[in-house]
N, C-alpha and C positions, 0 to 999 in steps of 0.2 A: 193343936199339933205339939208333939213332944219335941223340945229343942235339945239337940244333942251336941256335946262338945266332942272334939277330936280325941278319941281315946280308944284303948284296947279293952275289950270285954272278955271275960273268961267264958270259954265254951263249956258246954255241959260235960261233966266228968264221966269217966268210965264208958259204959256201953250205951249211954243215953244220947239219942239224936236231938238236935234242936228241932222244934215242930215245923219250922219253915226252912230247913236245911236246903240250900240251893243245889247241893251235890245230888240229891235224890231226883231233882228235876233234869239236870244236865246229864245224868247217868255217866259220870266220869269220876275218876280218882276215888272210887268207892272203897278201895283198900286202905285209904288214909283217914277214913271216918268210921265211927261206930256203926254197926256192930262188928265189922271186920277188923277194926283196929282197937287196941286196948284204950286208947285215948285219941281224941280228934287232933289231927296235925294242923288244923287251921285255927287262926285267931279271928275273932269278930272285931272289926274296926268300925267305929262309929264316927260319922262326920256330919255336922249340922248343915242345914241348907245354905247354899251359896258360899260355903267355906272351902278353901283349897285343901287338896290332899297333902298331908305333911310330906315334905321332900324326903325325909328319911325312910318313908315307906318304900320308895323306889330303890333304896339300897338294901333294906332289911327283908323284903318279902319277894318271893319268886314269882307268884302270880296271885290274882284275886278274882273271886267270883262275886258278883253283886247279889246280895241277899234281899235287900230292900232299896228302893229308890233308883235314881238315875245318876250316873257319873258322866261328865263330859271330859274327855281326855284331850290334852293339849301338848303342843311342842312349842318351845321358845326359840325365836330366831336370834341372830347375833346382836340385835338391838333390844332384846328383851320383850319383843312383841309376842303375844300368845296366839297360836293358830290352832283352831279346833280340828282334831283329826278323827274323833270317834265319839259316839254317844252310846252308852251301855246301860241297859236295863236289867231287871232281875234275871238271873241265870246266865248273864253274859260275862265273858272273860275281860278283865281289866289288865292290860299289859303293865306289869311292874318291871322287875329285872328279868322276868321270864325264866329264871333259873338256869339258863344255858349260856347267856352271853358273858356274864361276869362284868367286872369293871363298874364304872359309875358314869351316868349320863345326866348332866345337869340341865339338859334341854327338855326333859320330859316332865310333865305335870298334869294337873287336872283339878276339877272341883266338883263338889256335890251340887247337883241341880236342886234337889230337895233333900230331906233328911235321908241319909244313906247308912246302911250297914253293909260292910264289905267283908267277906270271909277270905282271908289271905293266909297263905302258907309261907312261913319263914324260908329264906333262901337256902340255908344249909340243909334242913330236912327235905326240901324239894329236890335239891341236887343229889342227895343221897338216894331218894326214891327213884330219880331218873337213872341212876347208875345201877341200882340193884333190883328194881321191880320192872319186869318186862312190859307191864300194862301202862306204866306211867308215861313213857314217851308217846305211845299211841294215843292216850287220852289227851295229852298236852297238844299234840299235833291236831287232833280233831277240834279242840277248843280254839286253837289258833286259827284253824281254817274257817271256823264260824266268824271269828273276829275279823279276819282278813276279808271275807266276803262282805261283811257289814261295812268295813272301811272303804272297800272298792266301790260299793254302791254310793256311798257319800261322796267319794272323789268323782265318780261319774256324774253325779248330780251337780257338783260344783263346776264342772266343765261345760255345762250347757250354755247356749248362746245368750239368752236373756235371763234376767232375774226371775221372771215369772216361770220360765222353764226350770230354772234351778230350784226354786221353791217347790214346784210340783213334784219334781223327781226326789227331792229331799224328804218330803212328806211320805211318799211311797216307800222310800228306803227305811224310814223310821217305823212305819206300821208293820213292815215285813220283818225287820231284823233287830229292832231295839231290844226285844226279849226273844232269844232264839227258840225257846220252847213254847211261846204263846203269842201267836199273831193276833192283832187287833185292828179294828178300823178307826180307833180313836187315839190320837196323840195327847197324852195327859197335859192338862193346863199347867202342871208343874214345870214343863219345858216351856220357858218363856220366850217371847219374841227376841230377846237379846241372845238367848241360846241358839235359836233358829238362825238368827243373823250371823252368828259366829260360824255355824256349820255351813251356811250358804256362802260365807265370805262376802257380805254386802252390808250396807248401812241398815240399821234397824228401821228407819223410816221407809226405805225402799222395800224392805221385806214386808212391812205393814201394808204398803200399797199393793204389792203382789198378792198378798192374802185376800185383800178386799176384792181384787179383780177375779180371783178364783172363786170367791164366795158369790159374787154377783152372777157368775156364769153357772152357778149351781153345782160346781165340782167338789166343793168342800162346804161344811157347815160348822159354825162355831157356837159353843154354848159353855156352860159352867164346867163341864167335864174336860173340855179341850177342843181340839180340831178333829172333826169327823170327816172321813172320806165318804162323800155323798155319791159320786159317780166315778168309780175307779177306771172304767174303760176310757172315758173321756179325759180323765186326769192323766192317764198314761199317754194319751195322744197329744198332750200339750207340747 
């Protein structure tokens, strides 16, 4: 595995698209990338696995789209404790300053679950595009709606009565919405039990027992690739 440091990478110049450009998958903000734009408005930000997103990114960038990897978004409470609020895979929107709120919020944060490349637009160009290009607000609202639906699914899962119910609902939310343009029945092994425990808001040992219980009932299967949904209908009924 290539180990990445937290750094900004130059995007392809001129009218050349990156071969795995996430904008072509999400079908949004196309006017800000080649070939419609003379130069790409986004910066490629690299974060190594398990490293935090630099706090300055939440000041300097309006929004980000995951190009590779998984980002776990967090908020910090008044005691500095991190609460997981979102898990974002390729093609998903990562809330940064969102280009519309302004100001600075020290309570937001996140980290890379695995090696991540995030395509992010600096705040000033994003604000300018919001003000001058009629398609930008519509695209941003659509991306935000996808992110809101994903976060609502995770909040709903966290509100279930038992940890087994919470884990089951969280797994379903992840396979349905981790990557908005590509549903899968497998949750990558890169998303560790510590990450799942943070999303479920439970101890890792408790989440481990819940996973074993679901596996014994034949609702999920675990292998080297990760957690596979084996019986979705019954898992939904948990």
